[in-house]
PyMOL CGO cylinders between C-alpha atoms (Angstrom):
from pymol import cmd
from pymol.cgo import CYLINDER

trace = [
    CYLINDER, 89.14, -56.65, 73.52, 85.16, -57.65, 73.54, 0.3, 1, 1, 1, 1, 1, 1,
    CYLINDER, 85.16, -57.65, 73.54, 83.18, -59.52, 70.95, 0.3, 1, 1, 1, 1, 1, 1,
    CYLINDER, 83.18, -59.52, 70.95, 80.41, -56.95, 69.15, 0.3, 1, 1, 1, 1, 1, 1,
    CYLINDER, 80.41, -56.95, 69.15, 76.87, -57.70, 70.55, 0.3, 1, 1, 1, 1, 1, 1,
    CYLINDER, 76.87, -57.70, 70.55, 75.95, -57.93, 66.72, 0.3, 1, 1, 1, 1, 1, 1,
    CYLINDER, 75.95, -57.93, 66.72, 78.04, -58.71, 63.85, 0.3, 1, 1, 1, 1, 1, 1,
    CYLINDER, 78.04, -58.71, 63.85, 78.23, -55.18, 61.54, 0.3, 1, 1, 1, 1, 1, 1,
    CYLINDER, 78.23, -55.18, 61.54, 79.05, -55.08, 58.08, 0.3, 1, 1, 1, 1, 1, 1,
    CYLINDER, 79.05, -55.08, 58.08, 81.02, -52.78, 55.85, 0.3, 1, 1, 1, 1, 1, 1,
    CYLINDER, 81.02, -52.78, 55.85, 80.20, -52.18, 52.51, 0.3, 1, 1, 1, 1, 1, 1,
    CYLINDER, 80.20, -52.18, 52.51, 82.81, -50.82, 49.48, 0.3, 1, 1, 1, 1, 1, 1,
    CYLINDER, 82.81, -50.82, 49.48, 82.33, -51.05, 45.84, 0.3, 1, 1, 1, 1, 1, 1,
    CYLINDER, 82.33, -51.05, 45.84, 83.15, -54.68, 45.37, 0.3, 1, 1, 1, 1, 1, 1,
    CYLINDER, 83.15, -54.68, 45.37, 82.47, -56.43, 48.70, 0.3, 1, 1, 1, 1, 1, 1,
    CYLINDER, 82.47, -56.43, 48.70, 80.74, -56.46, 51.94, 0.3, 1, 1, 1, 1, 1, 1,
    CYLINDER, 80.74, -56.46, 51.94, 82.70, -57.23, 54.43, 0.3, 1, 1, 1, 1, 1, 1,
    CYLINDER, 82.70, -57.23, 54.43, 81.39, -58.36, 58.41, 0.3, 1, 1, 1, 1, 1, 1,
    CYLINDER, 81.39, -58.36, 58.41, 83.10, -57.72, 61.77, 0.3, 1, 1, 1, 1, 1, 1,
    CYLINDER, 83.10, -57.72, 61.77, 82.24, -59.56, 65.11, 0.3, 1, 1, 1, 1, 1, 1,
    CYLINDER, 82.24, -59.56, 65.11, 85.01, -57.96, 67.43, 0.3, 1, 1, 1, 1, 1, 1,
    CYLINDER, 85.01, -57.96, 67.43, 87.06, -55.15, 68.19, 0.3, 1, 1, 1, 1, 1, 1,
    CYLINDER, 87.06, -55.15, 68.19, 90.85, -55.81, 68.09, 0.3, 1, 1, 1, 1, 1, 1,
    CYLINDER, 90.85, -55.81, 68.09, 92.26, -52.99, 68.72, 0.3, 1, 1, 1, 1, 1, 1,
    CYLINDER, 92.26, -52.99, 68.72, 92.13, -48.68, 69.46, 0.3, 1, 1, 1, 1, 1, 1,
    CYLINDER, 92.13, -48.68, 69.46, 94.33, -45.94, 68.68, 0.3, 1, 1, 1, 1, 1, 1,
    CYLINDER, 94.33, -45.94, 68.68, 94.47, -42.35, 69.08, 0.3, 1, 1, 1, 1, 1, 1,
    CYLINDER, 94.47, -42.35, 69.08, 92.34, -41.89, 65.58, 0.3, 1, 1, 1, 1, 1, 1,
    CYLINDER, 92.34, -41.89, 65.58, 90.64, -44.88, 65.15, 0.3, 1, 1, 1, 1, 1, 1,
    CYLINDER, 90.64, -44.88, 65.15, 89.43, -48.83, 66.06, 0.3, 1, 1, 1, 1, 1, 1,
    CYLINDER, 89.43, -48.83, 66.06, 90.46, -51.88, 64.62, 0.3, 1, 1, 1, 1, 1, 1,
    CYLINDER, 90.46, -51.88, 64.62, 87.76, -54.67, 64.25, 0.3, 1, 1, 1, 1, 1, 1,
    CYLINDER, 87.76, -54.67, 64.25, 88.23, -58.57, 63.22, 0.3, 1, 1, 1, 1, 1, 1,
    CYLINDER, 88.23, -58.57, 63.22, 86.18, -60.28, 61.02, 0.3, 1, 1, 1, 1, 1, 1,
    CYLINDER, 86.18, -60.28, 61.02, 85.90, -62.08, 57.44, 0.3, 1, 1, 1, 1, 1, 1,
    CYLINDER, 85.90, -62.08, 57.44, 86.09, -60.98, 53.88, 0.3, 1, 1, 1, 1, 1, 1,
    CYLINDER, 86.09, -60.98, 53.88, 82.68, -61.99, 51.31, 0.3, 1, 1, 1, 1, 1, 1,
    CYLINDER, 82.68, -61.99, 51.31, 84.65, -65.35, 50.40, 0.3, 1, 1, 1, 1, 1, 1,
    CYLINDER, 84.65, -65.35, 50.40, 85.48, -66.26, 54.41, 0.3, 1, 1, 1, 1, 1, 1,
    CYLINDER, 85.48, -66.26, 54.41, 88.93, -65.20, 54.41, 0.3, 1, 1, 1, 1, 1, 1,
    CYLINDER, 88.93, -65.20, 54.41, 89.67, -63.37, 58.02, 0.3, 1, 1, 1, 1, 1, 1,
    CYLINDER, 89.67, -63.37, 58.02, 90.45, -59.83, 57.99, 0.3, 1, 1, 1, 1, 1, 1,
    CYLINDER, 90.45, -59.83, 57.99, 91.09, -56.56, 59.67, 0.3, 1, 1, 1, 1, 1, 1,
    CYLINDER, 91.09, -56.56, 59.67, 88.89, -53.85, 59.34, 0.3, 1, 1, 1, 1, 1, 1,
    CYLINDER, 88.89, -53.85, 59.34, 90.50, -49.98, 60.65, 0.3, 1, 1, 1, 1, 1, 1,
    CYLINDER, 90.50, -49.98, 60.65, 87.99, -47.30, 61.21, 0.3, 1, 1, 1, 1, 1, 1,
    CYLINDER, 87.99, -47.30, 61.21, 88.39, -43.70, 61.72, 0.3, 1, 1, 1, 1, 1, 1,
    CYLINDER, 88.39, -43.70, 61.72, 86.49, -42.88, 64.96, 0.3, 1, 1, 1, 1, 1, 1,
    CYLINDER, 86.49, -42.88, 64.96, 83.57, -40.70, 64.28, 0.3, 1, 1, 1, 1, 1, 1,
    CYLINDER, 83.57, -40.70, 64.28, 83.80, -38.72, 67.18, 0.3, 1, 1, 1, 1, 1, 1,
    CYLINDER, 83.80, -38.72, 67.18, 87.53, -38.33, 67.02, 0.3, 1, 1, 1, 1, 1, 1,
    CYLINDER, 87.53, -38.33, 67.02, 87.01, -37.74, 63.20, 0.3, 1, 1, 1, 1, 1, 1,
    CYLINDER, 87.01, -37.74, 63.20, 88.58, -33.82, 63.17, 0.3, 1, 1, 1, 1, 1, 1,
    CYLINDER, 88.58, -33.82, 63.17, 89.70, -32.54, 59.44, 0.3, 1, 1, 1, 1, 1, 1,
    CYLINDER, 89.70, -32.54, 59.44, 93.61, -33.29, 60.62, 0.3, 1, 1, 1, 1, 1, 1,
    CYLINDER, 93.61, -33.29, 60.62, 92.89, -37.06, 61.17, 0.3, 1, 1, 1, 1, 1, 1,
    CYLINDER, 92.89, -37.06, 61.17, 90.48, -37.44, 58.11, 0.3, 1, 1, 1, 1, 1, 1,
    CYLINDER, 90.48, -37.44, 58.11, 93.51, -36.01, 56.27, 0.3, 1, 1, 1, 1, 1, 1,
    CYLINDER, 93.51, -36.01, 56.27, 96.16, -38.07, 57.89, 0.3, 1, 1, 1, 1, 1, 1,
    CYLINDER, 96.16, -38.07, 57.89, 93.67, -41.40, 57.56, 0.3, 1, 1, 1, 1, 1, 1,
    CYLINDER, 93.67, -41.40, 57.56, 93.50, -40.55, 53.62, 0.3, 1, 1, 1, 1, 1, 1,
    CYLINDER, 93.50, -40.55, 53.62, 97.33, -40.15, 53.38, 0.3, 1, 1, 1, 1, 1, 1,
    CYLINDER, 97.33, -40.15, 53.38, 97.58, -43.61, 55.05, 0.3, 1, 1, 1, 1, 1, 1,
    CYLINDER, 97.58, -43.61, 55.05, 95.23, -45.52, 53.01, 0.3, 1, 1, 1, 1, 1, 1,
    CYLINDER, 95.23, -45.52, 53.01, 97.23, -44.30, 49.60, 0.3, 1, 1, 1, 1, 1, 1,
    CYLINDER, 97.23, -44.30, 49.60, 100.30, -45.26, 51.06, 0.3, 1, 1, 1, 1, 1, 1,
    CYLINDER, 100.30, -45.26, 51.06, 99.13, -48.59, 51.84, 0.3, 1, 1, 1, 1, 1, 1,
    CYLINDER, 99.13, -48.59, 51.84, 97.43, -49.29, 48.50, 0.3, 1, 1, 1, 1, 1, 1,
    CYLINDER, 97.43, -49.29, 48.50, 100.32, -48.94, 46.81, 0.3, 1, 1, 1, 1, 1, 1,
    CYLINDER, 100.32, -48.94, 46.81, 102.35, -50.70, 49.00, 0.3, 1, 1, 1, 1, 1, 1,
    CYLINDER, 102.35, -50.70, 49.00, 103.96, -54.39, 47.74, 0.3, 1, 1, 1, 1, 1, 1,
    CYLINDER, 103.96, -54.39, 47.74, 106.26, -54.88, 50.24, 0.3, 1, 1, 1, 1, 1, 1,
    CYLINDER, 106.26, -54.88, 50.24, 105.92, -58.08, 52.85, 0.3, 1, 1, 1, 1, 1, 1,
    CYLINDER, 105.92, -58.08, 52.85, 107.15, -56.16, 55.83, 0.3, 1, 1, 1, 1, 1, 1,
    CYLINDER, 107.15, -56.16, 55.83, 104.55, -53.47, 55.43, 0.3, 1, 1, 1, 1, 1, 1,
    CYLINDER, 104.55, -53.47, 55.43, 100.93, -54.29, 55.88, 0.3, 1, 1, 1, 1, 1, 1,
    CYLINDER, 100.93, -54.29, 55.88, 98.93, -53.67, 52.85, 0.3, 1, 1, 1, 1, 1, 1,
    CYLINDER, 98.93, -53.67, 52.85, 95.35, -52.68, 52.13, 0.3, 1, 1, 1, 1, 1, 1,
    CYLINDER, 95.35, -52.68, 52.13, 92.94, -54.82, 50.45, 0.3, 1, 1, 1, 1, 1, 1,
    CYLINDER, 92.94, -54.82, 50.45, 89.72, -52.63, 50.09, 0.3, 1, 1, 1, 1, 1, 1,
    CYLINDER, 89.72, -52.63, 50.09, 88.82, -49.18, 51.23, 0.3, 1, 1, 1, 1, 1, 1,
    CYLINDER, 88.82, -49.18, 51.23, 85.54, -47.33, 51.58, 0.3, 1, 1, 1, 1, 1, 1,
    CYLINDER, 85.54, -47.33, 51.58, 83.09, -45.18, 53.52, 0.3, 1, 1, 1, 1, 1, 1,
    CYLINDER, 83.09, -45.18, 53.52, 80.69, -45.81, 56.59, 0.3, 1, 1, 1, 1, 1, 1,
    CYLINDER, 80.69, -45.81, 56.59, 77.98, -44.18, 57.68, 0.3, 1, 1, 1, 1, 1, 1,
    CYLINDER, 77.98, -44.18, 57.68, 77.68, -42.91, 61.06, 0.3, 1, 1, 1, 1, 1, 1,
    CYLINDER, 77.68, -42.91, 61.06, 74.96, -40.86, 61.86, 0.3, 1, 1, 1, 1, 1, 1,
    CYLINDER, 74.96, -40.86, 61.86, 75.19, -38.03, 60.04, 0.3, 1, 1, 1, 1, 1, 1,
    CYLINDER, 75.19, -38.03, 60.04, 78.46, -38.30, 58.67, 0.3, 1, 1, 1, 1, 1, 1,
    CYLINDER, 78.46, -38.30, 58.67, 80.01, -40.68, 56.77, 0.3, 1, 1, 1, 1, 1, 1,
    CYLINDER, 80.01, -40.68, 56.77, 83.96, -42.20, 57.95, 0.3, 1, 1, 1, 1, 1, 1,
    CYLINDER, 83.96, -42.20, 57.95, 86.41, -43.57, 56.50, 0.3, 1, 1, 1, 1, 1, 1,
    CYLINDER, 86.41, -43.57, 56.50, 87.69, -47.62, 57.07, 0.3, 1, 1, 1, 1, 1, 1,
    CYLINDER, 87.69, -47.62, 57.07, 90.07, -49.76, 55.06, 0.3, 1, 1, 1, 1, 1, 1,
    CYLINDER, 90.07, -49.76, 55.06, 90.42, -53.49, 55.31, 0.3, 1, 1, 1, 1, 1, 1,
    CYLINDER, 90.42, -53.49, 55.31, 93.77, -55.26, 55.47, 0.3, 1, 1, 1, 1, 1, 1,
    CYLINDER, 93.77, -55.26, 55.47, 94.93, -59.05, 56.36, 0.3, 1, 1, 1, 1, 1, 1,
    CYLINDER, 94.93, -59.05, 56.36, 94.79, -60.29, 59.40, 0.3, 1, 1, 1, 1, 1, 1,
    CYLINDER, 94.79, -60.29, 59.40, 97.46, -60.75, 61.45, 0.3, 1, 1, 1, 1, 1, 1,
    CYLINDER, 97.46, -60.75, 61.45, 97.79, -62.83, 64.97, 0.3, 1, 1, 1, 1, 1, 1,
    CYLINDER, 97.79, -62.83, 64.97, 98.77, -60.51, 67.41, 0.3, 1, 1, 1, 1, 1, 1,
    CYLINDER, 98.77, -60.51, 67.41, 101.53, -57.61, 67.74, 0.3, 1, 1, 1, 1, 1, 1,
    CYLINDER, 101.53, -57.61, 67.74, 105.09, -57.65, 68.28, 0.3, 1, 1, 1, 1, 1, 1,
    CYLINDER, 105.09, -57.65, 68.28, 104.19, -56.87, 72.10, 0.3, 1, 1, 1, 1, 1, 1,
    CYLINDER, 104.19, -56.87, 72.10, 102.55, -59.93, 72.30, 0.3, 1, 1, 1, 1, 1, 1,
    CYLINDER, 102.55, -59.93, 72.30, 105.55, -61.78, 71.16, 0.3, 1, 1, 1, 1, 1, 1,
    CYLINDER, 105.55, -61.78, 71.16, 107.50, -60.06, 73.40, 0.3, 1, 1, 1, 1, 1, 1,
    CYLINDER, 107.50, -60.06, 73.40, 104.88, -61.15, 76.29, 0.3, 1, 1, 1, 1, 1, 1,
    CYLINDER, 104.88, -61.15, 76.29, 105.04, -64.34, 75.13, 0.3, 1, 1, 1, 1, 1, 1,
    CYLINDER, 105.04, -64.34, 75.13, 109.00, -64.80, 75.06, 0.3, 1, 1, 1, 1, 1, 1,
    CYLINDER, 109.00, -64.80, 75.06, 111.05, -64.75, 71.87, 0.3, 1, 1, 1, 1, 1, 1,
    CYLINDER, 111.05, -64.75, 71.87, 113.77, -67.08, 71.41, 0.3, 1, 1, 1, 1, 1, 1,
    CYLINDER, 113.77, -67.08, 71.41, 117.24, -65.55, 70.97, 0.3, 1, 1, 1, 1, 1, 1,
    CYLINDER, 117.24, -65.55, 70.97, 117.82, -67.06, 68.03, 0.3, 1, 1, 1, 1, 1, 1,
    CYLINDER, 117.82, -67.06, 68.03, 114.70, -65.75, 66.46, 0.3, 1, 1, 1, 1, 1, 1,
    CYLINDER, 114.70, -65.75, 66.46, 115.80, -61.77, 67.49, 0.3, 1, 1, 1, 1, 1, 1,
    CYLINDER, 115.80, -61.77, 67.49, 118.03, -61.01, 64.67, 0.3, 1, 1, 1, 1, 1, 1,
    CYLINDER, 118.03, -61.01, 64.67, 115.75, -62.44, 61.87, 0.3, 1, 1, 1, 1, 1, 1,
    CYLINDER, 115.75, -62.44, 61.87, 112.59, -60.77, 63.43, 0.3, 1, 1, 1, 1, 1, 1,
    CYLINDER, 112.59, -60.77, 63.43, 114.61, -57.57, 63.82, 0.3, 1, 1, 1, 1, 1, 1,
    CYLINDER, 114.61, -57.57, 63.82, 115.69, -57.35, 60.17, 0.3, 1, 1, 1, 1, 1, 1,
    CYLINDER, 115.69, -57.35, 60.17, 112.03, -58.09, 58.69, 0.3, 1, 1, 1, 1, 1, 1,
    CYLINDER, 112.03, -58.09, 58.69, 111.28, -54.48, 61.04, 0.3, 1, 1, 1, 1, 1, 1,
    CYLINDER, 111.28, -54.48, 61.04, 114.30, -52.92, 59.98, 0.3, 1, 1, 1, 1, 1, 1,
    CYLINDER, 114.30, -52.92, 59.98, 113.34, -54.16, 55.79, 0.3, 1, 1, 1, 1, 1, 1,
    CYLINDER, 113.34, -54.16, 55.79, 110.12, -52.74, 56.50, 0.3, 1, 1, 1, 1, 1, 1,
    CYLINDER, 110.12, -52.74, 56.50, 111.08, -49.59, 57.80, 0.3, 1, 1, 1, 1, 1, 1,
    CYLINDER, 111.08, -49.59, 57.80, 113.79, -49.09, 55.09, 0.3, 1, 1, 1, 1, 1, 1,
    CYLINDER, 113.79, -49.09, 55.09, 111.48, -49.90, 52.26, 0.3, 1, 1, 1, 1, 1, 1,
    CYLINDER, 111.48, -49.90, 52.26, 109.41, -47.09, 53.61, 0.3, 1, 1, 1, 1, 1, 1,
    CYLINDER, 109.41, -47.09, 53.61, 111.98, -44.52, 53.89, 0.3, 1, 1, 1, 1, 1, 1,
    CYLINDER, 111.98, -44.52, 53.89, 113.49, -45.37, 49.95, 0.3, 1, 1, 1, 1, 1, 1,
    CYLINDER, 113.49, -45.37, 49.95, 109.90, -44.07, 49.01, 0.3, 1, 1, 1, 1, 1, 1,
    CYLINDER, 109.90, -44.07, 49.01, 110.59, -40.96, 51.58, 0.3, 1, 1, 1, 1, 1, 1,
    CYLINDER, 110.59, -40.96, 51.58, 107.95, -42.16, 54.01, 0.3, 1, 1, 1, 1, 1, 1,
    CYLINDER, 107.95, -42.16, 54.01, 108.98, -41.53, 57.87, 0.3, 1, 1, 1, 1, 1, 1,
    CYLINDER, 108.98, -41.53, 57.87, 106.72, -43.59, 60.03, 0.3, 1, 1, 1, 1, 1, 1,
    CYLINDER, 106.72, -43.59, 60.03, 107.29, -41.54, 63.63, 0.3, 1, 1, 1, 1, 1, 1,
    CYLINDER, 107.29, -41.54, 63.63, 105.43, -43.73, 65.49, 0.3, 1, 1, 1, 1, 1, 1,
    CYLINDER, 105.43, -43.73, 65.49, 107.32, -47.05, 65.64, 0.3, 1, 1, 1, 1, 1, 1,
    CYLINDER, 107.32, -47.05, 65.64, 106.64, -49.10, 68.71, 0.3, 1, 1, 1, 1, 1, 1,
    CYLINDER, 106.64, -49.10, 68.71, 105.99, -52.95, 69.69, 0.3, 1, 1, 1, 1, 1, 1,
    CYLINDER, 105.99, -52.95, 69.69, 101.96, -52.43, 68.89, 0.3, 1, 1, 1, 1, 1, 1,
    CYLINDER, 101.96, -52.43, 68.89, 103.03, -51.14, 65.56, 0.3, 1, 1, 1, 1, 1, 1,
    CYLINDER, 103.03, -51.14, 65.56, 104.38, -54.10, 64.53, 0.3, 1, 1, 1, 1, 1, 1,
    CYLINDER, 104.38, -54.10, 64.53, 101.87, -57.33, 63.66, 0.3, 1, 1, 1, 1, 1, 1,
    CYLINDER, 101.87, -57.33, 63.66, 103.35, -60.72, 63.03, 0.3, 1, 1, 1, 1, 1, 1,
    CYLINDER, 103.35, -60.72, 63.03, 101.82, -63.69, 61.51, 0.3, 1, 1, 1, 1, 1, 1,
    CYLINDER, 101.82, -63.69, 61.51, 103.74, -66.57, 62.44, 0.3, 1, 1, 1, 1, 1, 1,
    CYLINDER, 103.74, -66.57, 62.44, 107.35, -65.44, 62.04, 0.3, 1, 1, 1, 1, 1, 1,
    CYLINDER, 107.35, -65.44, 62.04, 106.61, -62.92, 59.61, 0.3, 1, 1, 1, 1, 1, 1,
    CYLINDER, 106.61, -62.92, 59.61, 106.61, -59.25, 60.80, 0.3, 1, 1, 1, 1, 1, 1,
    CYLINDER, 106.61, -59.25, 60.80, 104.87, -56.17, 59.47, 0.3, 1, 1, 1, 1, 1, 1,
    CYLINDER, 104.87, -56.17, 59.47, 105.38, -52.83, 59.79, 0.3, 1, 1, 1, 1, 1, 1,
    CYLINDER, 105.38, -52.83, 59.79, 101.69, -50.83, 60.59, 0.3, 1, 1, 1, 1, 1, 1,
    CYLINDER, 101.69, -50.83, 60.59, 99.97, -47.66, 61.18, 0.3, 1, 1, 1, 1, 1, 1,
    CYLINDER, 99.97, -47.66, 61.18, 101.04, -45.20, 59.41, 0.3, 1, 1, 1, 1, 1, 1,
    CYLINDER, 101.04, -45.20, 59.41, 98.55, -42.40, 61.16, 0.3, 1, 1, 1, 1, 1, 1,
    CYLINDER, 98.55, -42.40, 61.16, 101.16, -40.36, 61.65, 0.3, 1, 1, 1, 1, 1, 1,
    CYLINDER, 101.16, -40.36, 61.65, 103.74, -40.51, 59.11, 0.3, 1, 1, 1, 1, 1, 1,
    CYLINDER, 103.74, -40.51, 59.11, 105.31, -38.10, 57.09, 0.3, 1, 1, 1, 1, 1, 1,
    CYLINDER, 105.31, -38.10, 57.09, 104.34, -38.77, 53.01, 0.3, 1, 1, 1, 1, 1, 1,
    CYLINDER, 104.34, -38.77, 53.01, 106.39, -37.32, 50.28, 0.3, 1, 1, 1, 1, 1, 1,
    CYLINDER, 106.39, -37.32, 50.28, 104.27, -35.66, 47.46, 0.3, 1, 1, 1, 1, 1, 1,
    CYLINDER, 104.27, -35.66, 47.46, 103.85, -39.16, 46.07, 0.3, 1, 1, 1, 1, 1, 1,
    CYLINDER, 103.85, -39.16, 46.07, 101.57, -40.59, 48.58, 0.3, 1, 1, 1, 1, 1, 1,
    CYLINDER, 101.57, -40.59, 48.58, 100.17, -37.27, 49.82, 0.3, 1, 1, 1, 1, 1, 1,
    CYLINDER, 100.17, -37.27, 49.82, 96.16, -37.08, 49.08, 0.3, 1, 1, 1, 1, 1, 1,
    CYLINDER, 96.16, -37.08, 49.08, 95.53, -34.45, 51.12, 0.3, 1, 1, 1, 1, 1, 1,
    CYLINDER, 95.53, -34.45, 51.12, 98.10, -31.70, 52.96, 0.3, 1, 1, 1, 1, 1, 1,
    CYLINDER, 98.10, -31.70, 52.96, 98.24, -31.99, 56.64, 0.3, 1, 1, 1, 1, 1, 1,
    CYLINDER, 98.24, -31.99, 56.64, 100.31, -29.03, 58.49, 0.3, 1, 1, 1, 1, 1, 1,
    CYLINDER, 100.31, -29.03, 58.49, 101.50, -29.95, 62.00, 0.3, 1, 1, 1, 1, 1, 1,
    CYLINDER, 101.50, -29.95, 62.00, 101.29, -27.05, 64.02, 0.3, 1, 1, 1, 1, 1, 1,
    CYLINDER, 101.29, -27.05, 64.02, 104.31, -26.45, 66.23, 0.3, 1, 1, 1, 1, 1, 1,
    CYLINDER, 104.31, -26.45, 66.23, 102.69, -27.29, 69.74, 0.3, 1, 1, 1, 1, 1, 1,
    CYLINDER, 102.69, -27.29, 69.74, 101.75, -30.58, 68.37, 0.3, 1, 1, 1, 1, 1, 1,
    CYLINDER, 101.75, -30.58, 68.37, 103.35, -33.31, 69.54, 0.3, 1, 1, 1, 1, 1, 1,
    CYLINDER, 103.35, -33.31, 69.54, 103.06, -36.74, 67.65, 0.3, 1, 1, 1, 1, 1, 1,
    CYLINDER, 103.06, -36.74, 67.65, 103.65, -40.40, 68.36, 0.3, 1, 1, 1, 1, 1, 1,
    CYLINDER, 103.65, -40.40, 68.36, 103.72, -42.11, 72.13, 0.3, 1, 1, 1, 1, 1, 1,
    CYLINDER, 103.72, -42.11, 72.13, 106.25, -40.20, 74.30, 0.3, 1, 1, 1, 1, 1, 1,
    CYLINDER, 106.25, -40.20, 74.30, 107.57, -43.71, 75.69, 0.3, 1, 1, 1, 1, 1, 1,
    CYLINDER, 107.57, -43.71, 75.69, 108.92, -44.82, 71.86, 0.3, 1, 1, 1, 1, 1, 1,
    CYLINDER, 108.92, -44.82, 71.86, 109.42, -41.06, 70.02, 0.3, 1, 1, 1, 1, 1, 1,
    CYLINDER, 109.42, -41.06, 70.02, 112.85, -39.85, 69.48, 0.3, 1, 1, 1, 1, 1, 1,
    CYLINDER, 112.85, -39.85, 69.48, 114.27, -36.98, 71.51, 0.3, 1, 1, 1, 1, 1, 1,
    CYLINDER, 114.27, -36.98, 71.51, 113.68, -34.37, 68.38, 0.3, 1, 1, 1, 1, 1, 1,
    CYLINDER, 113.68, -34.37, 68.38, 110.00, -35.46, 68.46, 0.3, 1, 1, 1, 1, 1, 1,
    CYLINDER, 110.00, -35.46, 68.46, 109.64, -34.63, 72.29, 0.3, 1, 1, 1, 1, 1, 1,
    CYLINDER, 109.64, -34.63, 72.29, 110.18, -30.76, 71.65, 0.3, 1, 1, 1, 1, 1, 1,
    CYLINDER, 110.18, -30.76, 71.65, 108.23, -28.36, 69.83, 0.3, 1, 1, 1, 1, 1, 1,
    CYLINDER, 108.23, -28.36, 69.83, 109.05, -27.93, 66.08, 0.3, 1, 1, 1, 1, 1, 1,
    CYLINDER, 109.05, -27.93, 66.08, 111.85, -30.14, 65.77, 0.3, 1, 1, 1, 1, 1, 1,
    CYLINDER, 111.85, -30.14, 65.77, 112.99, -31.24, 62.33, 0.3, 1, 1, 1, 1, 1, 1,
    CYLINDER, 112.99, -31.24, 62.33, 111.29, -34.74, 61.82, 0.3, 1, 1, 1, 1, 1, 1,
    CYLINDER, 111.29, -34.74, 61.82, 113.29, -37.13, 59.45, 0.3, 1, 1, 1, 1, 1, 1,
    CYLINDER, 113.29, -37.13, 59.45, 114.15, -40.47, 59.00, 0.3, 1, 1, 1, 1, 1, 1,
    CYLINDER, 114.15, -40.47, 59.00, 116.58, -40.83, 61.73, 0.3, 1, 1, 1, 1, 1, 1,
    CYLINDER, 116.58, -40.83, 61.73, 113.45, -40.71, 64.21, 0.3, 1, 1, 1, 1, 1, 1,
    CYLINDER, 113.45, -40.71, 64.21, 112.62, -44.02, 63.23, 0.3, 1, 1, 1, 1, 1, 1,
    CYLINDER, 112.62, -44.02, 63.23, 115.78, -45.36, 63.75, 0.3, 1, 1, 1, 1, 1, 1,
]
cmd.load_cgo(trace, "trace")
């Protein structure tokens, strides 16, 4: 991913974060790398203004609410969040710790056999912690598992199904809506009207 031509600042109620590179992009947003006011490396996920439909804004708000409440070490946490002006509109963003990369990058570099089960165990712990709160991720794939050294954290709950505890905004999934990456989606996610439960993540 390219470096930005200029540094860009994002302001919240209590802090200003500066980003200088794009490090990822998904269906609803972009992720940038930068620093906090005290010089700590951060990642900032921004809901892309050109894709900010009412549905995606609602899902983004629910994702922020869940990650703000999260305290589990194997699920990404939100440090801060705010709104950024994009033309005539304002789009949401949140700030999270900066990770070294994703599980995909680890796989490409090769994972030592002795590390496989400990890493897999961390993934399971993160997914189980979400399930215990009634949250179904629905988009588990190597790109959505972030790593810092040998510590893994489940990320990108953008299309997750939340219980009322974390549901800030109601989002209706239409019968023709297909969620998740087809290569990693459970069979019930590949057909219209399928009942999606925690087993889809498993």
